[in-house]
Every structure is written in C-alpha cells, then in structure tokens.
ZAMARGU-4260 file (C-alpha; in steps of 0.2 Angstrom, whole numbers, plus 5000, padded with zeros to 4 digits):
<rodrens>
0) 5731/5108/6097 | 5728/5108/6079 | 5736/5095/6067 | 5747/5108/6060 | 5754/5113/6076
5) 5758/5096/6081 | 5767/5093/6064 | 5778/5109/6068 | 5782/5102/6085 | 5787/5085/6077
10) 5797/5094/6064 | 5808/5102/6078 | 5813/5085/6084 | 5816/5080/6102 | 5822/5093/6114
15) 5820/5102/6131 | 5802/5104/6128 | 5797/5089/6117 | 5798/5070/6120 | 5792/5058/6107
20) 5786/5040/6113 | 5782/5026/6101 | 5767/5018/6111 | 5759/5019/6127 | 5772/5004/6131
25) 5783/5019/6135 | 5770/5027/6148 | 5782/5025/6163 | 5796/5035/6155 | 5783/5047/6149
30) 5777/5051/6167 | 5796/5054/6171 | 5797/5065/6156 | 5781/5075/6162 | 5787/5077/6179
35) 5805/5084/6173 | 5797/5096/6161 | 5785/5103/6175 | 5801/5105/6185 | 5809/5115/6171
40) 5801/5124/6157 | 5786/5114/6152 | 5783/5105/6136 | 5774/5091/6127 | 5775/5072/6126
45) 5768/5064/6110 | 5764/5045/6111 | 5762/5037/6093 | 5778/5045/6086 | 5794/5038/6083
50) 5810/5046/6088 | 5814/5051/6069 | 5796/5059/6068 | 5788/5045/6059 | 5769/5045/6064
55) 5765/5027/6071 | 5748/5032/6080 | 5741/5024/6096 | 5726/5010/6097 | 5714/5020/6107
60) 5702/5011/6119 | 5688/5016/6130 | 5700/5018/6145 | 5715/5026/6136 | 5713/5044/6142
65) 5710/5039/6160 | 5725/5027/6159 | 5736/5041/6153 | 5730/5054/6166 | 5729/5041/6181
70) 5748/5036/6177 | 5754/5053/6180 | 5743/5058/6194 | 5746/5042/6203 | 5765/5043/6201
75) 5769/5061/6204 | 5771/5070/6221 | 5765/5082/6222 | 5752/5077/6210 | 5754/5083/6192
80) 5738/5086/6182 | 5742/5086/6163 | 5732/5091/6149 | 5728/5077/6137 | 5722/5077/6119
85) 5719/5064/6105 | 5725/5073/6087 | 5722/5064/6071 | 5737/5064/6059 | 5736/5055/6042
90) 5722/5044/6049 | 5732/5039/6065 | 5729/5045/6083 | 5742/5054/6091 | 5741/5057/6111
95) 5746/5074/6116 | 5751/5076/6134 | 5755/5095/6138 | 5764/5100/6154 | 5766/5118/6161
100) 5781/5123/6171 | 5774/5121/6189 | 5774/5133/6203 | 5770/5119/6215 | 5787/5109/6211
105) 5798/5100/6213 | 5788/5085/6208 | 5794/5068/6212 | 5792/5052/6202 | 5793/5036/6214
110) 5803/5047/6225 | 5815/5055/6213 | 5816/5072/6207 | 5820/5075/6188 | 5824/5090/6178
115) 5824/5091/6159 | 5841/5094/6151 | 5841/5095/6132 | 5831/5079/6127 | 5835/5070/6143
120) 5827/5068/6160 | 5842/5070/6172 | 5839/5067/6191 | 5841/5082/6202 | 5855/5084/6216
125) 5849/5086/6232 | 5855/5104/6232 | 5845/5107/6217 | 5829/5099/6224 | 5830/5108/6241
130) 5832/5125/6232 | 5817/5122/6221 | 5807/5116/6237 | 5812/5132/6246 | 5809/5145/6232
135) 5792/5138/6227 | 5777/5150/6232 | 5770/5148/6249 | 5785/5138/6255 | 5796/5151/6264
140) 5809/5144/6275 | 5807/5156/6289 | 5789/5149/6292 | 5793/5132/6295 | 5792/5124/6312
145) 5807/5121/6322 | 5812/5103/6328 | 5807/5100/6346 | 5805/5120/6350 | 5791/5125/6361
150) 5783/5142/6367 | 5796/5140/6381 | 5810/5144/6369 | 5802/5161/6366 | 5809/5175/6377
155) 5793/5185/6380 | 5803/5199/6387 | 5810/5202/6369 | 5792/5201/6362 | 5788/5215/6375
160) 5801/5225/6368 | 5796/5222/6350 | 5778/5228/6354 | 5784/5243/6362 | 5795/5247/6346
165) 5781/5243/6334 | 5769/5254/6342 | 5782/5268/6341 | 5786/5264/6322 | 5768/5261/6317
170) 5758/5272/6329 | 5746/5258/6332 | 5743/5250/6349 | 5742/5231/6349 | 5727/5225/6360
175) 5728/5206/6357 | 5738/5195/6368 | 5757/5192/6363 | 5755/5174/6358 | 5741/5179/6346
180) 5753/5193/6339 | 5767/5181/6335 | 5754/5169/6328 | 5747/5184/6316 | 5766/5186/6311
185) 5769/5168/6307 | 5782/5166/6322 | 5771/5153/6332 | 5760/5140/6322 | 5749/5126/6329
190) 5758/5109/6326 | 5755/5092/6336 | 5742/5101/6346 | 5752/5114/6353 | 5760/5131/6348
195) 5777/5129/6342 | 5790/5143/6335 | 5794/5145/6317 | 5811/5148/6311 | 5806/5167/6310
200) 5800/5166/6328 | 5816/5158/6335 | 5828/5170/6326 | 5818/5186/6331 | 5813/5181/6349
205) 5822/5166/6353 | 5830/5163/6370 | 5845/5155/6362 | 5842/5154/6344 | 5859/5146/6340
210) 5854/5131/6350 | 5842/5126/6336 | 5849/5136/6322 | 5868/5133/6325 | 5874/5142/6309
215) 5862/5158/6311 | 5876/5169/6320 | 5887/5182/6312 | 5906/5182/6312 | 5915/5197/6310
220) 5933/5196/6306 | 5947/5210/6306 | 5961/5206/6293 | 5978/5212/6293 | 5980/5222/6277
225) 5970/5221/6261 | 5968/5202/6260 | 5967/5186/6270 | 5985/5181/6267 | 5993/5189/6281
230) 5980/5183/6295 | 5968/5193/6305 | 5969/5204/6321 | 5953/5196/6329 | 5937/5186/6327
235) 5920/5188/6335 | 5906/5176/6334 | 5890/5187/6338 | 5876/5177/6345 | 5857/5180/6349
240) 5842/5187/6340 | 5843/5194/6324 | 5841/5213/6332 | 5854/5208/6345 | 5866/5203/6333
245) 5864/5218/6321 | 5866/5230/6337 | 5882/5220/6342 | 5889/5219/6325 | 5886/5238/6320
250) 5894/5243/6337 | 5910/5232/6334 | 5911/5239/6316 | 5909/5257/6321 | 5923/5255/6335
255) 5936/5248/6323 | 5934/5259/6308 | 5944/5275/6306 | 5936/5292/6313 | 5943/5310/6312
260) 5938/5328/6308 | 5943/5341/6297 | 5940/5359/6296 | 5933/5368/6281 | 5931/5386/6283
265) 5929/5388/6302 | 5918/5373/6302 | 5924/5356/6308 | 5917/5341/6299 | 5918/5323/6308
270) 5924/5311/6296 | 5921/5292/6296 | 5929/5279/6285 | 5910/5273/6282 | 5894/5281/6286
275) 5886/5272/6300 | 5869/5270/6293 | 5877/5261/6278 | 5885/5248/6290 | 5869/5245/6298
280) 5859/5243/6282 | 5871/5231/6276 | 5870/5220/6292 | 5851/5221/6292 | 5851/5216/6274
285) 5862/5201/6278 | 5851/5194/6292 | 5835/5198/6283 | 5838/5190/6266 | 5851/5177/6269
290) 5845/5159/6266 | 5844/5150/6283 | 5841/5133/6275 | 5860/5133/6272 | 5865/5125/6288
295) 5884/5125/6284 | 5887/5143/6283 | 5885/5159/6292 | 5885/5178/6289 | 5903/5184/6288
300) 5908/5202/6290 | 5927/5204/6284 | 5936/5221/6288 | 5950/5223/6277 | 5962/5239/6274
305) 5951/5250/6264 | 5935/5239/6262 | 5923/5229/6271 | 5914/5213/6264 | 5897/5208/6270
310) 5895/5189/6265 | 5877/5182/6266 | 5873/5164/6263 | 5862/5160/6247 | 5861/5167/6231
315) 5849/5180/6226 | 5831/5173/6225 | 5823/5173/6209 | 5819/5184/6200 | 5831/5196/6208
320) 5848/5198/6200 | 5863/5210/6203 | 5857/5220/6189 | 5839/5222/6194 | 5840/5222/6213
325) 5836/5240/6215 | 5820/5239/6206 | 5814/5220/6208 | 5805/5217/6226 | 5806/5200/6233
330) 5809/5194/6251 | 5816/5176/6254 | 5810/5178/6273 | 5795/5188/6273 | 5790/5185/6291
335) 5807/5191/6296 | 5807/5207/6285 | 5790/5212/6292 | 5795/5211/6310 | 5812/5219/6307
340) 5802/5234/6299 | 5789/5235/6313 | 5804/5237/6325 | 5812/5250/6316 | 5827/5241/6309
345) 5821/5242/6291 | 5817/5260/6286 | 5804/5255/6272 | 5801/5239/6264 | 5811/5237/6248
350) 5822/5252/6249 | 5837/5246/6260 | 5850/5245/6246 | 5842/5261/6238 | 5847/5270/6254
355) 5865/5262/6254 | 5868/5270/6237 | 5860/5287/6242 | 5869/5288/6258 | 5886/5284/6250
360) 5883/5296/6236 | 5879/5310/6249 | 5896/5306/6259 | 5905/5306/6241 | 5910/5288/6244
365) 5911/5275/6230 | 5896/5265/6226 | 5896/5248/6234 | 5901/5232/6224 | 5887/5218/6222
370) 5892/5200/6219 | 5880/5185/6218 | 5893/5170/6218 | 5878/5156/6217 | 5882/5152/6234
375) 5882/5169/6243 | 5878/5187/6240 | 5892/5199/6244 | 5891/5217/6246 | 5908/5226/6246
380) 5910/5245/6253 | 5925/5254/6249 | 5931/5266/6264 | 5934/5284/6263 | 5954/5289/6261
385) 5956/5296/6277 | 5973/5303/6276 | 5968/5312/6259 | 5952/5319/6266 | 5961/5325/6282
390) 5974/5334/6271 | 5961/5341/6260 | 5953/5348/6277 | 5969/5355/6283 | 5973/5364/6266
395) 5955/5372/6266 | 5956/5378/6284 | 5953/5397/6287 | 5966/5406/6298 | 5958/5420/6306
400) 5975/5428/6312 | 5981/5428/6294 | 5986/5445/6289 | 5975/5456/6278 | 5959/5452/6288
405) 5950/5465/6298 | 5939/5463/6313 | 5924/5464/6303 | 5929/5451/6290 | 5934/5439/6304
410) 5916/5441/6312 | 5908/5439/6295 | 5918/5421/6293 | 5912/5417/6311 | 5893/5422/6306
415) 5894/5410/6291 | 5901/5397/6302 | 5886/5398/6313 | 5873/5402/6300 | 5879/5395/6284
420) 5879/5411/6273 | 5879/5430/6274 | 5871/5443/6264 | 5877/5461/6261 | 5864/5468/6272
425) 5868/5456/6286 | 5886/5461/6284 | 5881/5479/6286 | 5872/5476/6302 | 5886/5466/6309
430) 5900/5478/6305 | 5890/5494/6306 | 5896/5499/6288 | 5887/5506/6272 | 5883/5495/6258
435) 5897/5500/6248 | 5910/5496/6262 | 5901/5479/6264 | 5902/5475/6246 | 5921/5479/6245
440) 5925/5469/6260 | 5916/5454/6255 | 5925/5455/6238 | 5941/5455/6247 | 5936/5438/6256
445) 5929/5431/6239 | 5947/5436/6231 | 5956/5427/6244 | 5946/5412/6240 | 5939/5411/6258
450) 5922/5412/6253 | 5911/5413/6236 | 5897/5423/6229 | 5882/5415/6225 | 5865/5420/6218
455) 5860/5436/6209 | 5851/5453/6214 | 5841/5451/6230 | 5846/5433/6232 | 5865/5437/6233
460) 5874/5429/6247 | 5891/5422/6252 | 5895/5405/6258 | 5912/5395/6261 | 5919/5387/6246
465) 5912/5369/6243 | 5898/5371/6254
</rodrens>
C-alpha cells in the first residue's frame, strides 16, 4: 500500500475493517483481530499507530516480519496467512497486516472463534460458529460420516431400486458395483479403514435413517380451522428414507385435501384444492434443502383450513434470499439433490420452485408465499375455494334438454366436448346441412352464450366459453 492509502485508512479511524495498535507489544490482540476480520469482512491491522491516529512507528529488527507472520500462522486454526508490509510514514515505519475475508473459516484463536463488530472483536456464539462451518465451500453437511454407522446400515435393496430409476431417468446403464456408485455419489466414504455411510447415504438408502438422525423425519399435522388455536385432528410422524417419506407425505396430503368436479359446457373437470405436483414439489424441496445439522427440529407440514405450510429447518443458505430464490442457484445438500434428481424426484435441478409457480398459475391459484424466519424456510400454499369453483361450474353447465336446441345443435355441442372445437364445415358434415344453415345455427348457439366464435376467415372455429 502507498503512504497516501495508509493515511486515508488512518483518517477513517478504527472500525469494522481497521484496527490500530501502538506497538508489537499488542501482537497477541492483533492476531485475534486478524482472525475476526477473516471471519467477517476482512480489513487491516496497523502496528505503530495510536488509537487517535498519531503515528508512532515500530522498531524493525531482522526477524520482525517473520515474528508477525508466525504469530498469526501459529495461533490460528485453520491457519491464516496474512499479507505483511512495511510502510514509511514521516520517517517512521508502520507495519500493515492485510486480511481478506476467508472462504476457509471460521478461524479460531486458541480455540475461540471471533467476529468483527464495529471496532471490537466479539466471540461468536456456538450457533454462529457452526453455521459458518457448515456454509464454507467443500464442507457440505450431507457429506459428513455418521458416527458408528457401517455398510450394514445401508439397505442395498433400496440402492437397487435407485439404480433402476436412475437408468430410466438418465438413459444410462450403471456398469460398476453398487458400492462404487455410492462412493461416487458421496454416500459412502473410506474412514477408519472401512467404508462408512455419510449423512446423504443414510438419508437416501439407510435401513433406519432415524436411528442415527433422530429428527430427520416429516411430521404432518391437520389442524381444526385456520390456525392452531383450536387443536388438531391428527398428527403423523413419517419415517424412512427421503424418498419413502416424500411418497408417504404426498399420499397423506392428497387423501385429506378437498376434491370435486364441475361441468363446463358438457366437459367435466376434476377439481382439487391443490395441484398434486405442487404438493410433491414442496415436499421434495423441504427434504432436499433443509439443514440436517439442526438436530432439534424436523420438517413440519401443517394443514389448515384454506392453506398448507411446509416448514423446513434452517434459513436459506447464502447467497439465496426470498427475493432471488428463483434466479440464484445453490444447493446446501448437493449429494442428496443429485441422487433425488437421478431417481426422478427432482424434474430438473434448480427448477423446483419455478415449477410450483407455473403449475399454480396454470391452475389459476394464488402464488405461494415464501418466508425465511432465520431459523427455517416456510412455503405457504393457499387452496382453491372449492365451494366457489363448484358453483361456477354449475352455473356454466349446458343443459342439452333446454328448449330451443335442435338435434344438430346438441350433436355440435357433444362434438365440441369430444374434439375441443368445431368449424362450419364440420357442422355441415355432422348435420348434413348447407353452409348458410350451419352458420345460422352456430350463431344461435353463440347468441345463447353456450359457445363462442374464434379466429377469422378459414381459421374460424367455435369453442366452449372460457376454454
């Protein structure tokens, strides 16, 4: 750094990214400041400058640079490697230690983790430390080995099912042994001289995943009314592998939401309070992206009157936010996501919530509400107003026995029911009438509001209203 840059730093005073030290006698607290900055936003430590900005300088000996670097490298874990410069200011030497924000944090100093808050070095809470540890690159939690679990805790018949599904989804046949497949997917790793399951391996293929990961299950609760104040009808704790839990939870939700049918024109439409693919995708999203390191919580699906909430432990992982979630791609559990994709549970990696929004739009239902509480991520679906939808269907139904319809017009309506539309020429052939008669009788159906005319010229055709 140039002397002018150092003067500019000093003029700003101590703060989040600047620490001033009188001399190397404060080297110990300087190490702590370096680690705190690396764990936060980076910054500089200047030795030879008083708190008020007065430049004192530092006596430089043959081993000074090595002394500063060694103090930091010897007392930080993982080891922090700073940049150290000597800068001459007014004939006095200032030592400049530059620290970048680390991707390998959190860095400890004598077993303690610190963060920078203003001009202070503050000890991190255990929760903050564990979150930084989980979120650093290459430290995905789903790749960690599970306690005393062994290969015997893998249900190999579930692995065989995965291989069948994988070939069906990808079109590629697996030619290596199942153990090697799981190793390639990070579900088995070598530890203590043997193959051991990872978090992903047990969650995807375990004989009894919850025996090792007690809060990895899904709880579905059906409440009375629109909130939890009036208690609940029933509660189900669903256990097993991720795929088994998704299948069971989907079936349970589908069984207990409202279903019906309405007639539009002559066509009967099946109505469902929620589209089934949306329910499944929200469940898959919850199991694929939850924070499994949070041991005191589980996925909770709450069914209320008019809405369903999918509550998944853990906040959205940086850099994903509620605002950018449809554009920003990041996977907290990459091993789990890849295997679920190969099993067909994920349609295309990174498009899950996009599909939810699209399916709800196609069903003319409200967009989901997304919320990050800091402790969990919640997706809320608002159900279709079944009473209103059924009433609208009844009002729009066509009564073929209504007076004023001749046999040809009834046949035309049935033809539209089967084929979706009818043209003047098709009406002529159906009723054995002239072009003029077909036009007149189709116009009568249009005037009654039973069908509507679309297109122009040779592209003119008739369809049910609202199709």
